[in-house]
KOLGU-4560 file (N, C-alpha, C; in nm, 3 decimals, padded with zeros to 5 digits):
<recs>
<n_xx: 09.173 n_yy: 07.637 n_zz: 14.320 ca_xx: 09.113 ca_yy: 07.505 ca_zz: 14.306 c_xx: 09.114 c_yy: 07.459 c_zz: 14.160 mol: A seq: 1 type: UNK>
<n_xx: 09.083 n_yy: 07.549 n_zz: 14.065 ca_xx: 09.081 ca_yy: 07.512 ca_zz: 13.925 c_xx: 09.224 c_yy: 07.499 c_zz: 13.874 mol: A seq: 2 type: UNK>
<n_xx: 09.256 n_yy: 07.388 n_zz: 13.808 ca_xx: 09.393 ca_yy: 07.372 ca_zz: 13.757 c_xx: 09.425 c_yy: 07.477 c_zz: 13.652 mol: A seq: 3 type: UNK>
<n_xx: 09.543 n_yy: 07.535 n_zz: 13.665 ca_xx: 09.589 ca_yy: 07.629 ca_zz: 13.564 c_xx: 09.649 c_yy: 07.552 c_zz: 13.447 mol: A seq: 4 type: UNK>
<n_xx: 09.658 n_yy: 07.618 n_zz: 13.334 ca_xx: 09.710 ca_yy: 07.553 ca_zz: 13.214 c_xx: 09.859 c_yy: 07.574 c_zz: 13.198 mol: A seq: 5 type: UNK>
<n_xx: 09.925 n_yy: 07.471 n_zz: 13.146 ca_xx: 10.064 ca_yy: 07.481 ca_zz: 13.105 c_xx: 10.071 c_yy: 07.539 c_zz: 12.965 mol: A seq: 6 type: UNK>
<n_xx: 10.183 n_yy: 07.599 n_zz: 12.932 ca_xx: 10.212 ca_yy: 07.628 ca_zz: 12.793 c_xx: 10.249 c_yy: 07.494 c_zz: 12.727 mol: A seq: 7 type: UNK>
<n_xx: 10.262 n_yy: 07.493 n_zz: 12.597 ca_xx: 10.301 ca_yy: 07.370 ca_zz: 12.528 c_xx: 10.439 c_yy: 07.324 c_zz: 12.575 mol: A seq: 8 type: UNK>
<n_xx: 10.534 n_yy: 07.415 n_zz: 12.585 ca_xx: 10.669 ca_yy: 07.378 ca_zz: 12.630 c_xx: 10.665 c_yy: 07.317 c_zz: 12.770 mol: A seq: 9 type: UNK>
<n_xx: 10.587 n_yy: 07.378 n_zz: 12.859 ca_xx: 10.578 ca_yy: 07.326 ca_zz: 12.996 c_xx: 10.517 c_yy: 07.187 c_zz: 12.999 mol: A seq: 10 type: UNK>
<n_xx: 10.409 n_yy: 07.168 n_zz: 12.925 ca_xx: 10.342 ca_yy: 07.038 ca_zz: 12.921 c_xx: 10.436 c_yy: 06.932 c_zz: 12.866 mol: A seq: 11 type: UNK>
<n_xx: 10.512 n_yy: 06.969 n_zz: 12.765 ca_xx: 10.606 ca_yy: 06.873 ca_zz: 12.706 c_xx: 10.710 c_yy: 06.828 c_zz: 12.810 mol: A seq: 12 type: UNK>
<n_xx: 10.754 n_yy: 06.920 n_zz: 12.895 ca_xx: 10.848 ca_yy: 06.884 ca_zz: 13.002 c_xx: 10.782 c_yy: 06.787 c_zz: 13.100 mol: A seq: 13 type: UNK>
<n_xx: 10.656 n_yy: 06.812 n_zz: 13.133 ca_xx: 10.584 ca_yy: 06.727 ca_zz: 13.229 c_xx: 10.569 c_yy: 06.585 c_zz: 13.174 mol: A seq: 14 type: UNK>
<n_xx: 10.556 n_yy: 06.571 n_zz: 13.043 ca_xx: 10.542 ca_yy: 06.438 ca_zz: 12.983 c_xx: 10.662 c_yy: 06.349 c_zz: 13.010 mol: A seq: 15 type: UNK>
<n_xx: 10.774 n_yy: 06.409 n_zz: 13.044 ca_xx: 10.897 ca_yy: 06.333 ca_zz: 13.072 c_xx: 10.917 c_yy: 06.308 c_zz: 13.221 mol: A seq: 16 type: UNK>
<n_xx: 10.812 n_yy: 06.326 n_zz: 13.299 ca_xx: 10.822 ca_yy: 06.307 ca_zz: 13.444 c_xx: 10.716 c_yy: 06.208 c_zz: 13.492 mol: A seq: 17 type: UNK>
<n_xx: 10.725 n_yy: 06.174 n_zz: 13.619 ca_xx: 10.625 ca_yy: 06.085 ca_zz: 13.681 c_xx: 10.489 c_yy: 06.154 c_zz: 13.694 mol: A seq: 18 type: UNK>
<n_xx: 10.484 n_yy: 06.285 n_zz: 13.673 ca_xx: 10.358 ca_yy: 06.359 ca_zz: 13.684 c_xx: 10.269 c_yy: 06.342 c_zz: 13.560 mol: A seq: 19 type: UNK>
<n_xx: 10.321 n_yy: 06.283 n_zz: 13.453 ca_xx: 10.246 ca_yy: 06.272 ca_zz: 13.327 c_xx: 10.113 c_yy: 06.198 c_zz: 13.345 mol: A seq: 20 type: UNK>
<n_xx: 10.106 n_yy: 06.109 n_zz: 13.443 ca_xx: 09.981 ca_yy: 06.035 ca_zz: 13.466 c_xx: 09.881 c_yy: 06.113 c_zz: 13.551 mol: A seq: 21 type: UNK>
<n_xx: 09.915 n_yy: 06.236 n_zz: 13.589 ca_xx: 09.825 ca_yy: 06.318 ca_zz: 13.670 c_xx: 09.769 c_yy: 06.436 c_zz: 13.588 mol: A seq: 22 type: UNK>
<n_xx: 09.771 n_yy: 06.419 n_zz: 13.458 ca_xx: 09.721 ca_yy: 06.519 ca_zz: 13.364 c_xx: 09.581 c_yy: 06.480 c_zz: 13.319 mol: A seq: 23 type: UNK>
<n_xx: 09.503 n_yy: 06.578 n_zz: 13.278 ca_xx: 09.374 ca_yy: 06.550 ca_zz: 13.214 c_xx: 09.370 c_yy: 06.629 c_zz: 13.083 mol: A seq: 24 type: UNK>
<n_xx: 09.277 n_yy: 06.591 n_zz: 13.000 ca_xx: 09.259 ca_yy: 06.653 ca_zz: 12.871 c_xx: 09.134 c_yy: 06.740 c_zz: 12.875 mol: A seq: 25 type: UNK>
<n_xx: 09.153 n_yy: 06.870 n_zz: 12.856 ca_xx: 09.039 ca_yy: 06.962 ca_zz: 12.850 c_xx: 09.009 c_yy: 06.990 c_zz: 12.703 mol: A seq: 26 type: UNK>
<n_xx: 08.892 n_yy: 06.951 n_zz: 12.659 ca_xx: 08.852 ca_yy: 06.966 ca_zz: 12.519 c_xx: 08.779 c_yy: 07.099 c_zz: 12.502 mol: A seq: 27 type: UNK>
<n_xx: 08.812 n_yy: 07.170 n_zz: 12.393 ca_xx: 08.749 ca_yy: 07.300 ca_zz: 12.368 c_xx: 08.599 c_yy: 07.281 c_zz: 12.344 mol: A seq: 28 type: UNK>
<n_xx: 08.520 n_yy: 07.383 n_zz: 12.372 ca_xx: 08.374 ca_yy: 07.372 ca_zz: 12.350 c_xx: 08.337 c_yy: 07.331 c_zz: 12.208 mol: A seq: 29 type: UNK>
<n_xx: 08.415 n_yy: 07.375 n_zz: 12.108 ca_xx: 08.387 ca_yy: 07.338 ca_zz: 11.969 c_xx: 08.448 c_yy: 07.203 c_zz: 11.932 mol: A seq: 30 type: UNK>
<n_xx: 08.521 n_yy: 07.144 n_zz: 12.026 ca_xx: 08.587 ca_yy: 07.014 ca_zz: 12.006 c_xx: 08.686 c_yy: 07.013 c_zz: 11.890 mol: A seq: 31 type: UNK>
<n_xx: 08.750 n_yy: 07.129 n_zz: 11.866 ca_xx: 08.846 ca_yy: 07.136 ca_zz: 11.758 c_xx: 08.991 c_yy: 07.133 c_zz: 11.805 mol: A seq: 32 type: UNK>
<n_xx: 09.012 n_yy: 07.138 n_zz: 11.936 ca_xx: 09.145 ca_yy: 07.123 ca_zz: 11.995 c_xx: 09.128 c_yy: 07.094 c_zz: 12.143 mol: A seq: 33 type: UNK>
<n_xx: 09.239 n_yy: 07.061 n_zz: 12.208 ca_xx: 09.235 ca_yy: 07.030 ca_zz: 12.351 c_xx: 09.361 c_yy: 07.083 c_zz: 12.418 mol: A seq: 34 type: UNK>
<n_xx: 09.357 n_yy: 07.087 n_zz: 12.550 ca_xx: 09.466 ca_yy: 07.138 ca_zz: 12.632 c_xx: 09.500 c_yy: 07.034 c_zz: 12.737 mol: A seq: 35 type: UNK>
<n_xx: 09.628 n_yy: 07.010 n_zz: 12.759 ca_xx: 09.670 ca_yy: 06.925 ca_zz: 12.870 c_xx: 09.686 c_yy: 07.013 c_zz: 12.992 mol: A seq: 36 type: UNK>
<n_xx: 09.626 n_yy: 06.972 n_zz: 13.102 ca_xx: 09.637 ca_yy: 07.049 ca_zz: 13.225 c_xx: 09.645 c_yy: 06.955 c_zz: 13.344 mol: A seq: 37 type: UNK>
<n_xx: 09.687 n_yy: 07.007 n_zz: 13.459 ca_xx: 09.678 ca_yy: 06.924 ca_zz: 13.578 c_xx: 09.534 c_yy: 06.876 c_zz: 13.594 mol: A seq: 38 type: UNK>
<n_xx: 09.520 n_yy: 06.753 n_zz: 13.636 ca_xx: 09.385 ca_yy: 06.695 ca_zz: 13.646 c_xx: 09.311 c_yy: 06.742 c_zz: 13.770 mol: A seq: 39 type: UNK>
<n_xx: 09.178 n_yy: 06.732 n_zz: 13.762 ca_xx: 09.098 ca_yy: 06.740 ca_zz: 13.884 c_xx: 09.129 c_yy: 06.613 c_zz: 13.963 mol: A seq: 40 type: UNK>
<n_xx: 09.125 n_yy: 06.621 n_zz: 14.094 ca_xx: 09.145 ca_yy: 06.500 ca_zz: 14.176 c_xx: 09.040 c_yy: 06.396 c_zz: 14.136 mol: A seq: 41 type: UNK>
<n_xx: 09.087 n_yy: 06.275 n_zz: 14.105 ca_xx: 09.000 ca_yy: 06.167 ca_zz: 14.063 c_xx: 08.978 c_yy: 06.161 c_zz: 13.914 mol: A seq: 42 type: UNK>
<n_xx: 09.030 n_yy: 06.259 n_zz: 13.839 ca_xx: 09.009 ca_yy: 06.267 ca_zz: 13.694 c_xx: 09.142 c_yy: 06.251 c_zz: 13.618 mol: A seq: 43 type: UNK>
<n_xx: 09.243 n_yy: 06.198 n_zz: 13.685 ca_xx: 09.376 ca_yy: 06.186 ca_zz: 13.627 c_xx: 09.375 c_yy: 06.089 c_zz: 13.508 mol: A seq: 44 type: UNK>
<n_xx: 09.448 n_yy: 06.125 n_zz: 13.402 ca_xx: 09.465 ca_yy: 06.038 ca_zz: 13.288 c_xx: 09.343 c_yy: 06.024 c_zz: 13.199 mol: A seq: 45 type: UNK>
<n_xx: 09.254 n_yy: 06.119 n_zz: 13.205 ca_xx: 09.130 ca_yy: 06.108 ca_zz: 13.128 c_xx: 09.089 c_yy: 06.244 c_zz: 13.072 mol: A seq: 46 type: UNK>
<n_xx: 08.972 n_yy: 06.244 n_zz: 13.010 ca_xx: 08.913 ca_yy: 06.368 ca_zz: 12.962 c_xx: 08.848 c_yy: 06.439 c_zz: 13.080 mol: A seq: 47 type: UNK>
<n_xx: 08.866 n_yy: 06.570 n_zz: 13.091 ca_xx: 08.811 ca_yy: 06.648 ca_zz: 13.202 c_xx: 08.659 c_yy: 06.632 c_zz: 13.209 mol: A seq: 48 type: UNK>
<n_xx: 08.612 n_yy: 06.600 n_zz: 13.327 ca_xx: 08.468 ca_yy: 06.586 ca_zz: 13.351 c_xx: 08.426 c_yy: 06.679 c_zz: 13.464 mol: A seq: 49 type: UNK>
<n_xx: 08.318 n_yy: 06.754 n_zz: 13.441 ca_xx: 08.270 ca_yy: 06.850 ca_zz: 13.541 c_xx: 08.243 c_yy: 06.787 c_zz: 13.677 mol: A seq: 50 type: UNK>
<n_xx: 08.204 n_yy: 06.661 n_zz: 13.680 ca_xx: 08.170 ca_yy: 06.598 ca_zz: 13.809 c_xx: 08.290 c_yy: 06.592 c_zz: 13.903 mol: A seq: 51 type: UNK>
<n_xx: 08.412 n_yy: 06.600 n_zz: 13.849 ca_xx: 08.532 ca_yy: 06.598 ca_zz: 13.932 c_xx: 08.581 c_yy: 06.739 c_zz: 13.967 mol: A seq: 52 type: UNK>
<n_xx: 08.527 n_yy: 06.842 n_zz: 13.903 ca_xx: 08.579 ca_yy: 06.978 ca_zz: 13.922 c_xx: 08.570 c_yy: 07.025 c_zz: 14.067 mol: A seq: 53 type: UNK>
<n_xx: 08.473 n_yy: 06.977 n_zz: 14.140 ca_xx: 08.456 ca_yy: 07.020 ca_zz: 14.280 c_xx: 08.571 c_yy: 06.972 c_zz: 14.369 mol: A seq: 54 type: UNK>
<n_xx: 08.651 n_yy: 06.876 n_zz: 14.321 ca_xx: 08.762 ca_yy: 06.825 ca_zz: 14.401 c_xx: 08.891 c_yy: 06.904 c_zz: 14.383 mol: A seq: 55 type: UNK>
<n_xx: 08.894 n_yy: 06.994 n_zz: 14.286 ca_xx: 09.009 ca_yy: 07.080 ca_zz: 14.266 c_xx: 09.127 c_yy: 07.010 c_zz: 14.199 mol: A seq: 56 type: UNK>
<n_xx: 09.236 n_yy: 07.081 n_zz: 14.193 ca_xx: 09.356 ca_yy: 07.036 ca_zz: 14.124 c_xx: 09.424 c_yy: 06.922 c_zz: 14.199 mol: A seq: 57 type: UNK>
<n_xx: 09.466 n_yy: 06.821 n_zz: 14.125 ca_xx: 09.534 ca_yy: 06.705 ca_zz: 14.183 c_xx: 09.664 c_yy: 06.742 c_zz: 14.256 mol: A seq: 58 type: UNK>
<n_xx: 09.724 n_yy: 06.853 n_zz: 14.218 ca_xx: 09.851 ca_yy: 06.895 ca_zz: 14.279 c_xx: 09.833 c_yy: 06.990 c_zz: 14.397 mol: A seq: 59 type: UNK>
<n_xx: 09.710 n_yy: 07.029 n_zz: 14.427 ca_xx: 09.683 ca_yy: 07.123 ca_zz: 14.536 c_xx: 09.654 c_yy: 07.045 c_zz: 14.664 mol: A seq: 60 type: UNK>
<n_xx: 09.747 n_yy: 07.048 n_zz: 14.758 ca_xx: 09.732 ca_yy: 06.972 ca_zz: 14.883 c_xx: 09.769 c_yy: 07.059 c_zz: 15.002 mol: A seq: 61 type: UNK>
<n_xx: 09.683 n_yy: 07.056 n_zz: 15.101 ca_xx: 09.705 ca_yy: 07.132 ca_zz: 15.225 c_xx: 09.734 c_yy: 07.279 c_zz: 15.197 mol: A seq: 62 type: UNK>
<n_xx: 09.664 n_yy: 07.335 n_zz: 15.099 ca_xx: 09.678 ca_yy: 07.477 ca_zz: 15.067 c_xx: 09.802 c_yy: 07.512 c_zz: 14.986 mol: A seq: 63 type: UNK>
<n_xx: 09.874 n_yy: 07.411 n_zz: 14.940 ca_xx: 09.997 ca_yy: 07.436 ca_zz: 14.865 c_xx: 09.999 c_yy: 07.356 c_zz: 14.735 mol: A seq: 64 type: UNK>
<n_xx: 10.075 n_yy: 07.404 n_zz: 14.639 ca_xx: 10.090 ca_yy: 07.335 ca_zz: 14.511 c_xx: 10.214 c_yy: 07.245 c_zz: 14.516 mol: A seq: 65 type: UNK>
<n_xx: 10.194 n_yy: 07.118 n_zz: 14.487 ca_xx: 10.307 ca_yy: 07.023 ca_zz: 14.485 c_xx: 10.410 c_yy: 07.060 c_zz: 14.379 mol: A seq: 66 type: UNK>
<n_xx: 10.368 n_yy: 07.131 n_zz: 14.277 ca_xx: 10.458 ca_yy: 07.166 ca_zz: 14.167 c_xx: 10.540 c_yy: 07.292 c_zz: 14.194 mol: A seq: 67 type: UNK>
<n_xx: 10.507 n_yy: 07.364 n_zz: 14.301 ca_xx: 10.579 ca_yy: 07.487 ca_zz: 14.333 c_xx: 10.729 c_yy: 07.458 c_zz: 14.347 mol: A seq: 68 type: UNK>
<n_xx: 10.810 n_yy: 07.537 n_zz: 14.282 ca_xx: 10.957 ca_yy: 07.526 ca_zz: 14.285 c_xx: 11.011 c_yy: 07.399 c_zz: 14.220 mol: A seq: 69 type: UNK>
<n_xx: 10.932 n_yy: 07.331 n_zz: 14.138 ca_xx: 10.982 ca_yy: 07.214 ca_zz: 14.064 c_xx: 11.019 c_yy: 07.252 c_zz: 13.921 mol: A seq: 70 type: UNK>
<n_xx: 10.979 n_yy: 07.373 n_zz: 13.879 ca_xx: 10.996 ca_yy: 07.414 ca_zz: 13.740 c_xx: 10.884 c_yy: 07.362 c_zz: 13.652 mol: A seq: 71 type: UNK>
<n_xx: 10.782 n_yy: 07.300 n_zz: 13.713 ca_xx: 10.672 ca_yy: 07.241 ca_zz: 13.637 c_xx: 10.537 c_yy: 07.304 c_zz: 13.667 mol: A seq: 72 type: UNK>
<n_xx: 10.536 n_yy: 07.410 n_zz: 13.748 ca_xx: 10.410 ca_yy: 07.477 ca_zz: 13.780 c_xx: 10.357 c_yy: 07.547 c_zz: 13.654 mol: A seq: 73 type: UNK>
<n_xx: 10.229 n_yy: 07.530 n_zz: 13.623 ca_xx: 10.174 ca_yy: 07.591 ca_zz: 13.501 c_xx: 10.188 c_yy: 07.743 c_zz: 13.501 mol: A seq: 74 type: UNK>
<n_xx: 10.216 n_yy: 07.796 n_zz: 13.382 ca_xx: 10.227 ca_yy: 07.941 ca_zz: 13.366 c_xx: 10.101 c_yy: 08.010 c_zz: 13.418 mol: A seq: 75 type: UNK>
<n_xx: 09.986 n_yy: 07.954 n_zz: 13.387 ca_xx: 09.862 ca_yy: 08.018 ca_zz: 13.429 c_xx: 09.855 c_yy: 08.031 c_zz: 13.582 mol: A seq: 76 type: UNK>
<n_xx: 09.907 n_yy: 07.932 n_zz: 13.653 ca_xx: 09.906 ca_yy: 07.939 ca_zz: 13.800 c_xx: 10.007 c_yy: 08.040 c_zz: 13.852 mol: A seq: 77 type: UNK>
<n_xx: 10.129 n_yy: 08.028 n_zz: 13.808 ca_xx: 10.236 ca_yy: 08.110 ca_zz: 13.867 c_xx: 10.236 c_yy: 08.254 c_zz: 13.817 mol: A seq: 78 type: UNK>
<n_xx: 10.182 n_yy: 08.278 n_zz: 13.699 ca_xx: 10.190 ca_yy: 08.413 ca_zz: 13.643 c_xx: 10.053 c_yy: 08.478 c_zz: 13.630 mol: A seq: 79 type: UNK>
<n_xx: 09.963 n_yy: 08.411 n_zz: 13.561 ca_xx: 09.833 ca_yy: 08.472 ca_zz: 13.532 c_xx: 09.751 c_yy: 08.497 c_zz: 13.658 mol: A seq: 80 type: UNK>
<n_xx: 09.754 n_yy: 08.403 n_zz: 13.752 ca_xx: 09.671 ca_yy: 08.416 ca_zz: 13.872 c_xx: 09.738 c_yy: 08.499 c_zz: 13.982 mol: A seq: 81 type: UNK>
<n_xx: 09.869 n_yy: 08.509 n_zz: 13.978 ca_xx: 09.939 ca_yy: 08.577 ca_zz: 14.087 c_xx: 10.000 c_yy: 08.710 c_zz: 14.045 mol: A seq: 82 type: UNK>
<n_xx: 10.079 n_yy: 08.710 n_zz: 13.940 ca_xx: 10.149 ca_yy: 08.832 ca_zz: 13.898 c_xx: 10.062 c_yy: 08.928 c_zz: 13.819 mol: A seq: 83 type: UNK>
<n_xx: 09.957 n_yy: 08.878 n_zz: 13.757 ca_xx: 09.874 ca_yy: 08.963 ca_zz: 13.671 c_xx: 09.730 c_yy: 08.962 c_zz: 13.717 mol: A seq: 84 type: UNK>
<n_xx: 09.707 n_yy: 08.992 n_zz: 13.842 ca_xx: 09.572 ca_yy: 08.991 ca_zz: 13.897 c_xx: 09.479 c_yy: 09.077 c_zz: 13.811 mol: A seq: 85 type: UNK>
<n_xx: 09.361 n_yy: 09.019 n_zz: 13.781 ca_xx: 09.263 ca_yy: 09.089 ca_zz: 13.700 c_xx: 09.281 c_yy: 09.068 c_zz: 13.551 mol: A seq: 86 type: UNK>
<n_xx: 09.392 n_yy: 09.006 n_zz: 13.511 ca_xx: 09.418 ca_yy: 08.981 ca_zz: 13.369 c_xx: 09.410 c_yy: 08.832 c_zz: 13.337 mol: A seq: 87 type: UNK>
<n_xx: 09.351 n_yy: 08.755 n_zz: 13.425 ca_xx: 09.346 ca_yy: 08.609 ca_zz: 13.410 c_xx: 09.282 c_yy: 08.562 c_zz: 13.281 mol: A seq: 88 type: UNK>
<n_xx: 09.171 n_yy: 08.622 n_zz: 13.241 ca_xx: 09.101 ca_yy: 08.578 ca_zz: 13.120 c_xx: 09.188 c_yy: 08.601 c_zz: 12.996 mol: A seq: 89 type: UNK>
<n_xx: 09.250 n_yy: 08.718 n_zz: 12.985 ca_xx: 09.336 ca_yy: 08.745 ca_zz: 12.870 c_xx: 09.454 c_yy: 08.648 c_zz: 12.865 mol: A seq: 90 type: UNK>
<n_xx: 09.512 n_yy: 08.622 n_zz: 12.979 ca_xx: 09.624 ca_yy: 08.529 ca_zz: 12.988 c_xx: 09.579 c_yy: 08.389 c_zz: 12.948 mol: A seq: 91 type: UNK>
<n_xx: 09.464 n_yy: 08.347 n_zz: 12.998 ca_xx: 09.408 ca_yy: 08.215 ca_zz: 12.967 c_xx: 09.386 c_yy: 08.201 c_zz: 12.816 mol: A seq: 92 type: UNK>
<n_xx: 09.331 n_yy: 08.303 n_zz: 12.754 ca_xx: 09.304 ca_yy: 08.300 ca_zz: 12.610 c_xx: 09.433 c_yy: 08.296 c_zz: 12.529 mol: A seq: 93 type: UNK>
<n_xx: 09.538 n_yy: 08.361 n_zz: 12.577 ca_xx: 09.667 ca_yy: 08.356 ca_zz: 12.508 c_xx: 09.725 c_yy: 08.215 c_zz: 12.511 mol: A seq: 94 type: UNK>
<n_xx: 09.713 n_yy: 08.147 n_zz: 12.625 ca_xx: 09.761 ca_yy: 08.009 ca_zz: 12.636 c_xx: 09.676 c_yy: 07.919 c_zz: 12.546 mol: A seq: 95 type: UNK>
<n_xx: 09.547 n_yy: 07.942 n_zz: 12.543 ca_xx: 09.457 ca_yy: 07.864 ca_zz: 12.458 c_xx: 09.500 c_yy: 07.870 c_zz: 12.311 mol: A seq: 96 type: UNK>
<n_xx: 09.535 n_yy: 07.989 n_zz: 12.264 ca_xx: 09.577 ca_yy: 08.006 ca_zz: 12.124 c_xx: 09.698 c_yy: 07.917 c_zz: 12.092 mol: A seq: 97 type: UNK>
<n_xx: 09.789 n_yy: 07.904 n_zz: 12.188 ca_xx: 09.908 ca_yy: 07.822 ca_zz: 12.168 c_xx: 09.872 c_yy: 07.675 c_zz: 12.150 mol: A seq: 98 type: UNK>
<n_xx: 09.770 n_yy: 07.629 n_zz: 12.223 ca_xx: 09.729 ca_yy: 07.488 ca_zz: 12.213 c_xx: 09.655 c_yy: 07.459 c_zz: 12.084 mol: A seq: 99 type: UNK>
<n_xx: 09.591 n_yy: 07.559 n_zz: 12.027 ca_xx: 09.514 ca_yy: 07.539 ca_zz: 11.904 c_xx: 09.606 c_yy: 07.554 c_zz: 11.782 mol: A seq: 100 type: UNK>
<n_xx: 09.712 n_yy: 07.475 n_zz: 11.781 ca_xx: 09.812 ca_yy: 07.476 ca_zz: 11.675 c_xx: 09.848 c_yy: 07.330 c_zz: 11.642 mol: A seq: 101 type: UNK>
<n_xx: 09.911 n_yy: 07.307 n_zz: 11.530 ca_xx: 09.954 ca_yy: 07.170 ca_zz: 11.500 c_xx: 10.045 c_yy: 07.111 c_zz: 11.608 mol: A seq: 102 type: UNK>
<n_xx: 10.135 n_yy: 07.191 n_zz: 11.660 ca_xx: 10.225 ca_yy: 07.140 ca_zz: 11.766 c_xx: 10.147 c_yy: 07.104 c_zz: 11.891 mol: A seq: 103 type: UNK>
<n_xx: 10.053 n_yy: 07.189 n_zz: 11.933 ca_xx: 09.971 ca_yy: 07.159 ca_zz: 12.050 c_xx: 09.894 c_yy: 07.031 c_zz: 12.031 mol: A seq: 104 type: UNK>
<n_xx: 09.839 n_yy: 07.012 n_zz: 11.913 ca_xx: 09.761 ca_yy: 06.892 ca_zz: 11.885 c_xx: 09.850 c_yy: 06.768 c_zz: 11.885 mol: A seq: 105 type: UNK>
<n_xx: 09.974 n_yy: 06.779 n_zz: 11.837 ca_xx: 10.067 ca_yy: 06.665 ca_zz: 11.839 c_xx: 10.099 c_yy: 06.623 c_zz: 11.983 mol: A seq: 106 type: UNK>
<n_xx: 10.117 n_yy: 06.721 n_zz: 12.070 ca_xx: 10.150 ca_yy: 06.689 ca_zz: 12.210 c_xx: 10.032 c_yy: 06.620 c_zz: 12.278 mol: A seq: 107 type: UNK>
<n_xx: 09.911 n_yy: 06.664 n_zz: 12.247 ca_xx: 09.791 ca_yy: 06.599 ca_zz: 12.302 c_xx: 09.786 c_yy: 06.453 c_zz: 12.256 mol: A seq: 108 type: UNK>
<n_xx: 09.811 n_yy: 06.431 n_zz: 12.127 ca_xx: 09.810 ca_yy: 06.294 ca_zz: 12.074 c_xx: 09.917 c_yy: 06.210 c_zz: 12.143 mol: A seq: 109 type: UNK>
<n_xx: 10.037 n_yy: 06.266 n_zz: 12.158 ca_xx: 10.147 ca_yy: 06.193 ca_zz: 12.223 c_xx: 10.108 c_yy: 06.152 c_zz: 12.365 mol: A seq: 110 type: UNK>
<n_xx: 10.051 n_yy: 06.245 n_zz: 12.442 ca_xx: 10.010 ca_yy: 06.214 ca_zz: 12.579 c_xx: 09.903 c_yy: 06.104 c_zz: 12.580 mol: A seq: 111 type: UNK>
<n_xx: 09.805 n_yy: 06.113 n_zz: 12.492 ca_xx: 09.700 ca_yy: 06.011 ca_zz: 12.485 c_xx: 09.756 c_yy: 05.874 c_zz: 12.454 mol: A seq: 112 type: UNK>
<n_xx: 09.859 n_yy: 05.868 n_zz: 12.369 ca_xx: 09.925 ca_yy: 05.741 ca_zz: 12.339 c_xx: 10.007 c_yy: 05.691 c_zz: 12.458 mol: A seq: 113 type: UNK>
<n_xx: 10.078 n_yy: 05.783 n_zz: 12.524 ca_xx: 10.160 ca_yy: 05.746 ca_zz: 12.640 c_xx: 10.076 c_yy: 05.686 c_zz: 12.752 mol: A seq: 114 type: UNK>
<n_xx: 09.963 n_yy: 05.747 n_zz: 12.777 ca_xx: 09.879 ca_yy: 05.706 ca_zz: 12.891 c_xx: 09.780 c_yy: 05.595 c_zz: 12.858 mol: A seq: 115 type: UNK>
<n_xx: 09.766 n_yy: 05.565 n_zz: 12.730 ca_xx: 09.669 ca_yy: 05.464 ca_zz: 12.689 c_xx: 09.526 c_yy: 05.516 c_zz: 12.682 mol: A seq: 116 type: UNK>
<n_xx: 09.508 n_yy: 05.648 n_zz: 12.689 ca_xx: 09.372 ca_yy: 05.704 ca_zz: 12.686 c_xx: 09.301 c_yy: 05.670 c_zz: 12.557 mol: A seq: 117 type: UNK>
<n_xx: 09.372 n_yy: 05.680 n_zz: 12.444 ca_xx: 09.305 ca_yy: 05.654 ca_zz: 12.317 c_xx: 09.255 c_yy: 05.510 c_zz: 12.310 mol: A seq: 118 type: UNK>
<n_xx: 09.335 n_yy: 05.417 n_zz: 12.360 ca_xx: 09.294 ca_yy: 05.276 ca_zz: 12.361 c_xx: 09.171 c_yy: 05.257 c_zz: 12.449 mol: A seq: 119 type: UNK>
<n_xx: 09.172 n_yy: 05.320 n_zz: 12.569 ca_xx: 09.056 ca_yy: 05.312 ca_zz: 12.659 c_xx: 08.930 c_yy: 05.363 c_zz: 12.592 mol: A seq: 120 type: UNK>
<n_xx: 08.946 n_yy: 05.463 n_zz: 12.504 ca_xx: 08.832 ca_yy: 05.521 ca_zz: 12.434 c_xx: 08.798 c_yy: 05.448 c_zz: 12.304 mol: A seq: 121 type: UNK>
<n_xx: 08.877 n_yy: 05.343 n_zz: 12.275 ca_xx: 08.854 ca_yy: 05.266 ca_zz: 12.153 c_xx: 08.902 c_yy: 05.336 c_zz: 12.028 mol: A seq: 122 type: UNK>
<n_xx: 09.005 n_yy: 05.420 n_zz: 12.042 ca_xx: 09.057 ca_yy: 05.497 ca_zz: 11.929 c_xx: 09.200 c_yy: 05.458 c_zz: 11.897 mol: A seq: 123 type: UNK>
<n_xx: 09.237 n_yy: 05.477 n_zz: 11.774 ca_xx: 09.377 ca_yy: 05.467 ca_zz: 11.733 c_xx: 09.413 c_yy: 05.604 c_zz: 11.679 mol: A seq: 124 type: UNK>
<n_xx: 09.502 n_yy: 05.674 n_zz: 11.749 ca_xx: 09.540 ca_yy: 05.809 ca_zz: 11.711 c_xx: 09.692 c_yy: 05.813 c_zz: 11.696 mol: A seq: 125 type: UNK>
<n_xx: 09.738 n_yy: 05.858 n_zz: 11.581 ca_xx: 09.882 ca_yy: 05.864 ca_zz: 11.555 c_xx: 09.927 c_yy: 06.009 c_zz: 11.548 mol: A seq: 126 type: UNK>
<n_xx: 10.046 n_yy: 06.031 n_zz: 11.600 ca_xx: 10.105 ca_yy: 06.164 ca_zz: 11.596 c_xx: 10.153 c_yy: 06.193 c_zz: 11.455 mol: A seq: 127 type: UNK>
<n_xx: 10.118 n_yy: 06.311 n_zz: 11.404 ca_xx: 10.160 ca_yy: 06.350 ca_zz: 11.269 c_xx: 10.294 c_yy: 06.416 c_zz: 11.269 mol: A seq: 128 type: UNK>
</recs>
């Protein structure tokens, strides 16, 4: 039910597809970086909100992932949750480290500009 995270490379591929509008922004607890992930149903194109978490992943329908076999399924879903049972937290933290980089932050800014999220929030954010 909880959306798995993409690596930076995977998220960048998704930005070039029609799925880019079904992403949400998960902000770190310290608010020093963020991660692009599949959205909770009803939370597409925005900042992740707990009130939508009960609806699960926007790509999870009828017990199946719409992204399966598209080459766009998040690493955390296809590998961390399935191939490495019991190692999910370590895998999650490894992906998190990748997002907390200048490149990860640039991709977040690019997505926010593409979707108009920054404008909706009254912000002007430029990619460095």
